[in-house]
C-alpha positions in Angstrom: 126.2 114.7 89.6 124.0 114.7 92.8 121.5 117.1 91.2 121.2 114.9 88.1 120.6 111.9 90.3 117.8 113.7 92.2 116.4 114.9 88.9 115.8 111.3 87.7 114.7 110.1 91.1 112.0 112.8 91.0 111.0 111.6 87.5 110.8 108.0 88.7 108.7 109.1 91.6 106.1 110.7 89.3 105.8 107.7 86.9 105.7 105.3 89.9 102.9 107.3 91.4 100.9 107.0 88.2 101.4 103.2 88.3 100.5 103.1 92.0 97.3 105.0 91.4 96.3 102.3 88.9 96.9 99.6 91.5 94.8 101.5 94.0 91.9 101.7 91.5 92.2 98.0 90.9 92.1 97.3 94.6 88.5 98.6 94.6 87.4 95.8 92.3 86.3 93.2 94.9 86.4 90.3 92.4 90.2 90.6 91.9 92.0 88.4 94.4 94.5 90.1 96.7 97.2 87.8 95.4 96.8 89.5 92.0 96.9 92.9 93.6 100.0 91.9 95.5 101.7 91.0 92.2 100.6 94.3 90.6 102.4 96.3 93.3 105.5 95.3 91.5 104.6 97.9 88.9 105.2 101.0 91.1 108.1 99.2 92.9 109.9 98.8 89.6 109.0 102.3 88.5 110.4 103.7 91.8 113.8 102.1 91.3 114.3 101.6 87.6 115.0 104.9 85.7 114.9 103.4 82.2 112.7 101.0 80.3 112.0 99.7 76.8 109.8 101.6 74.4 106.6 100.0 73.3 103.8 101.0 71.0 101.1 99.9 73.5 102.7 101.7 76.5 100.3 104.0 78.4 103.1 106.6 78.2 102.2 107.1 74.5 99.0 108.8 75.6 101.0 111.2 77.9 104.1 111.7 75.7 104.4 115.3 74.6 101.7 116.5 77.0 102.7 115.5 80.5 106.0 113.6 79.9 108.9 113.6 77.5 110.7 110.5 76.5 114.5 110.7 76.5 116.4 108.1 74.4 119.3 106.1 75.9 120.2 104.1 72.8 120.5 104.9 69.1 117.2 105.3 67.4 116.2 102.3 65.4 118.0 99.8 67.7 116.3 96.5 68.2 115.5 97.2 71.9 115.4 101.0 72.3 116.0 102.0 75.9 114.4 105.3 77.1 113.8 107.3 80.2 110.5 109.0 81.0 111.0 112.7 81.8 108.1 114.3 83.6 109.9 117.3 85.1 111.3 118.6 81.8 113.5 121.2 83.5 116.6 120.4 81.4 117.5 121.2 77.8 120.1 118.4 77.5 120.8 115.2 79.4 123.7 113.1 80.7 124.9 115.4 82.2 121.8 117.6 82.6 121.9 121.1 81.2 119.1 123.0 82.9 116.9 125.6 81.2 118.1 128.4 83.5 120.7 129.1 86.2 117.9 129.3 88.8 116.8 125.8 88.0 120.4 124.6 88.3 120.7 126.2 91.7 117.4 124.9 92.9 118.3 121.3 92.0 121.7 121.6 93.5 120.4 122.7 96.8 117.3 120.4 96.9 119.4 117.4 96.0 121.6 117.9 99.1 118.4 118.1 101.3 117.0 115.0 99.6 120.2 113.0 100.2 120.5 114.1 103.9 116.9 113.2 104.8 117.0 110.0 102.8 120.1 109.0 104.8 118.4 109.9 108.1 115.3 107.9 107.1 117.4 104.9 106.2 119.4 105.1 109.4 116.2 105.4 111.4 114.8 102.3 109.7 117.9 100.3 110.7 117.8 101.5 114.3 114.0 100.6 114.5 114.7 97.1 113.1 117.6 96.5 115.5 115.5 97.7 118.4 112.7 95.3 117.5 115.1 92.4 117.0 116.8 93.0 120.4 113.4 92.6 122.0 113.2 89.0 121.0 116.9 88.1 121.6 116.1 85.9 124.6 113.2 84.1 122.8 112.8 80.4 123.8 113.4 77.8 121.1 110.4 75.6 120.5 111.4 73.5 117.4 113.0 74.0 114.0 112.9 77.7 113.2 110.1 78.4 115.7 110.6 80.5 118.8 108.5 81.9 121.6 108.8 85.3 123.1 106.7 86.9 125.9 107.6 90.3 124.5 105.6 89.7 121.3 101.9 90.6 120.9 101.4 88.8 117.6 103.2 86.2 115.5 105.9 87.5 113.2 108.8 86.4 111.0 112.3 87.9 111.7 115.1 87.6 109.2 115.4 87.1 105.4 117.8 84.3 104.6 117.6 82.5 107.9 114.1 83.5 109.0 112.7 82.6 112.4 109.0 82.4 113.2 108.3 84.1 116.5 105.2 83.3 118.5 103.8 85.2 121.4 103.9 83.5 124.8 100.2 83.3 125.1 99.5 81.5 121.9 97.2 78.5 121.9 98.4 75.2 120.4 95.1 74.6 118.6 95.8 77.8 116.6 99.4 77.0 115.9 98.6 75.2 112.6 97.2 78.3 111.0 99.8 80.6 112.4 102.6 78.5 111.0 101.0 78.1 107.6 100.6 81.9 107.4 104.1 82.7 108.4 105.6 79.9 106.2 103.9 81.5 103.2 105.7 84.8 104.1 109.0 82.9 104.3 108.5 81.0 100.9 107.7 84.3 99.1 110.6 86.2 100.7 108.1 88.8 102.0 110.6 90.2 104.5 112.9 91.0 101.6 110.1 92.8 99.8 109.3 94.7 103.0 112.9 95.9 103.1 112.8 96.9 99.4 109.6 98.8 100.0 111.0 100.6 103.1 114.2 101.6 101.2 112.1 102.9 98.3 110.2 105.1 100.8 113.4 106.4 102.3 114.6 107.4 98.8 111.3 108.9 97.8 110.5 110.4 101.3 109.2 113.6 99.7 106.4 111.7 97.9 103.4 111.2 100.3 102.0 108.6 97.8 105.1 106.4 98.4 104.2 106.1 102.1 100.5 105.5 101.3 101.5 102.8 98.8 103.7 101.2 101.4 100.7 100.8 103.8 98.5 99.3 101.2 101.3 97.1 99.9 101.8 95.6 103.4 98.0 95.2 103.8 97.8 93.3 100.5 100.8 91.2 101.5 98.9 89.9 104.5 95.6 89.4 102.6 97.3 87.5 99.8 99.0 85.4 102.4 95.6 84.5 103.9 94.4 83.5 100.4 97.4 81.2 100.0 96.6 79.5 103.3 92.9 79.3 102.5 93.6 77.5 99.2 94.2 74.3 101.2 91.5 74.8 103.9 88.1 73.2 104.2 85.0 75.2 105.3 85.5 74.2 108.9 89.2 75.2 108.8 88.2 78.6 107.4 86.1 79.2 110.5 88.9 78.1 112.8 91.3 80.4 110.9 89.0 83.3 111.5 88.6 82.4 115.2 92.4 82.4 115.6 92.5 86.0 114.3 89.8 87.0 116.8 91.9 85.4 119.5 94.9 87.6 118.6 92.7 90.6 118.1 91.7 90.5 121.8 95.4 90.6 122.8 96.7 93.4 120.5 97.3 97.0 121.4 97.3 100.1 119.3 100.9 99.4 118.4 100.4 95.8 117.0 97.9 93.8 115.0 97.1 90.1 114.6 99.4 88.3 112.2 100.3 91.6 110.4 99.0 95.1 109.6 95.5 94.7 108.4 92.2 95.4 110.2 91.0 92.1 111.7 87.5 92.7 110.5 88.6 93.1 106.9 90.6 89.9 107.1 87.8 87.9 108.6 85.4 89.1 106.0 87.9 88.1 103.3 88.5 84.7 104.9 84.8 83.8 105.2 84.0 85.0 101.7 87.0 83.3 100.1 86.3 81.2 97.0 89.0 79.1 95.3 89.9 80.2 91.7 88.9 78.1 88.8 91.3 77.2 86.0 89.7 79.8 83.8 89.7 82.6 86.3 93.4 81.8 87.3 94.3 82.0 83.6 92.4 85.2 83.1 94.1 87.0 86.0 97.5 85.8 84.8 96.9 87.4 81.4 95.6 90.5 83.2 98.8 90.9 85.3 101.0 90.4 82.2 99.0 92.9 80.1 99.0 95.6 82.8 102.7 95.1 83.4 103.5 95.5 79.7 101.4 98.6 79.4 102.7 100.4 82.5 106.3 99.2 82.7 107.2 100.4 79.2 107.8 103.9 77.8 106.5 105.7 74.8 108.0 105.3 71.4 110.0 108.3 70.3 
């Protein structure tokens, strides 16, 4: 049973990597807003955790089926919504339970699956310990107002918690920059970004053997911050844009190698994005909405058997 689980985790990891590569390519197109890219990261996230999907004639998997992948049916052929699984490994003759092509493959997956589970559990436990250690650092934070707290142990603003989030400000913050800091952190709260961070970290723990998963995590967190900036800038005037950039520079002078202003993106990149930001027109917003839906349909569905 464990070897079968790892077999399908490995397959999910491969298809998710293909979807993630597409997002990385689209990140290179400067005219696509980071908010759109942030939404597109849902493609590899879903592929990393969802072993099955619907078959569709316009799926990108139709081009790969029979060459790089094999589509395994889960429902009776001809059903209204045929559920399938994408099999890239193709090391088994039959499925559910898997019957491998040789006894050697059976032994390999039996041993490797145990190693996978042990390291995944260690990575998950390490993540919990790291979070608890970080949270303990701000246990004695001073309450300012509402859900806003101040801690001298922080080097940059942050949000802690998912369902009862708290905005933590460093002790050296300037009140004139507080407006932009709070706007930025409140966007994180409204979008449940901390929950998505947890999902992304858990995915990396499960797919620890895939170096692309860790690379995707870094880029996902970067785009989370940049898309958050775009949300704030949507309601900013030109003068406020400059003040927002200045607030980032202020926190840049305070950060160390272990922290960054408002998040995990290079300050220079964020300032360039802020100063060059242009609000979307109705037409461009509609276009990008259609683009996201089209890409999702193409990459989240499987080939027709």
